[in-house]
N, C-alpha and C positions, 0 to 999 in steps of 0.2 A: 590360725595365722592370724598375725597381729589385724587389726582396724587403724587407720588413718586417724581416729581419736586415743586411741592403747598406744600409739608411738608418741603423740604430741603430750600427753599427760606424762612419759616416762622422759621426753624433752624435758618440761617445765619443773619436774621436782631434779632430773638433775643440774639444771640450771640455777633453779630455789638452792640446794645443798649447795653449789659453786659460789653465791649470794655470800648463803650465810654461814658459809667458810671463812674467806677474804669479809664481814664485815662485822666478827665482833671481839671480842676478847675472852670468851667463856672457853676457848679448847678445843671445839669440838668441833673445827675442820684441819686443812693441812698449814693454814698463814692464822697468824691473829691479826688483825685487823692495822697492825702496825705493818704488815709483809716479813717476819721476822719468824722463821720458821717453828714447829710447833715438834714436842715429841713422835706423838702422831707421824709425822711430815719423814721424819728419820727411819722411823718404824717401817711404814711401807714400805724406805729404799733396804733392809734387807733382805724384802722377798723381790718386790719391782726390778733394781741395778744388777740384781743376782742370777738369778730364774726367768729366762728368756724365753721366749714364746718355740716352741717345741722340742724344752724340755719336759720330761715323763715323770710322773714321781714314782721312786721307786723304794721297798724294803730297806729297813736299816733292825742294826744290829744292836743288843745292847743293853744292860740293866739300869730301866732310867727310877731316877726318882720321883716323888709323887709330884713336887715342884715343878718341875722339867720335861716339858712337851720338845718334840724330836720330829724332823721332816727333811725327804733328801732328796736330792733331783740331778737326773744326768742328760748330761745332751746326748740329742742324737746322732747318726752317723759318725763321719769321722772326728769330732769333736767328744775328748775326753774330758770332757768337766764335767765335774760333781760340784754338788753344790748342799749344803747341812745349814740347816736353820734350828736354831736352842734359843728353847726361850725356858728362863730358872723367874718364875713368877713366885719362889720363897726368900723369905728375907735371910736367907746364909747361900754362901758360896756352895755349889755344887760343885761335887768330881764325877764324871759319868765317862765312862768307858763305851767308844763306839766302834762298831765292825763298819765295815762298807762289806756287804758280802757281793758277791758276782762279777764277773769281769775287773778288771784293772784298774786296784785303785791308784791313789796322787800320791807322789813321794810327799809331800806336805799338804798343808792344807792351811790360807790366813784366813786369822780373825777378822770382821768386821762387828765394829760393837757399836750398840748402843743403848744409853741407861741415863742414870739422871745428870752425870758428867761426861759423858760421850755422843757425840752425836756422828756415826757411822765409821766412826772410827778405826781404821785397820790397825791390826799388834804383830807380832811380832810368831810368824809361823812358824806352825806347831807338827812335827813331825809324824809321820803315817811309816807303820813297822806291820808288815805282815796283815794289811789290809787296815788294822784300825790304830789305834790313837786313842789318849785321851782326855776331853774338854774337863778343863775348866773355867766355870763360869759362875760368876762375881752372883750375889742377889739383883733379883729384879730386873734384868739384862736380858734381849736379842742379842745375840752371836750369831752370824754367816759366817759360817767359812768353804773357804771356795778351793781346789786346786784343779788340777792338771794332769 
């Protein structure tokens, strides 16, 4: 069990982080001193805006290039939402076949992209056929695909 001192230290640590994050222009926090959002803020949104409490991480199929990271999540209960987050950390565009195993896959998924030029920008829906789709990921992007 945490002692009162341990809890206080964590609070001070968090307070210092948020103070530091908004008091400099070193791009280490979610906002710059001017109040401008950083790419880190939008990238956090690729996860926090779409993956909600109660969602469960699930397996995802497909052949992944070395510079691509994928994770997938499904809502629980009667909610059929599927969320896939794809990170292309490479310097080239990547085409990735993705399959959504188990259960009913959505008919389409809407991509939301954070890149050097996009700030959590929604794109054109991608068609899902037979539980699979092909994602085209621009270089150095984080893309969240969401569908029901």
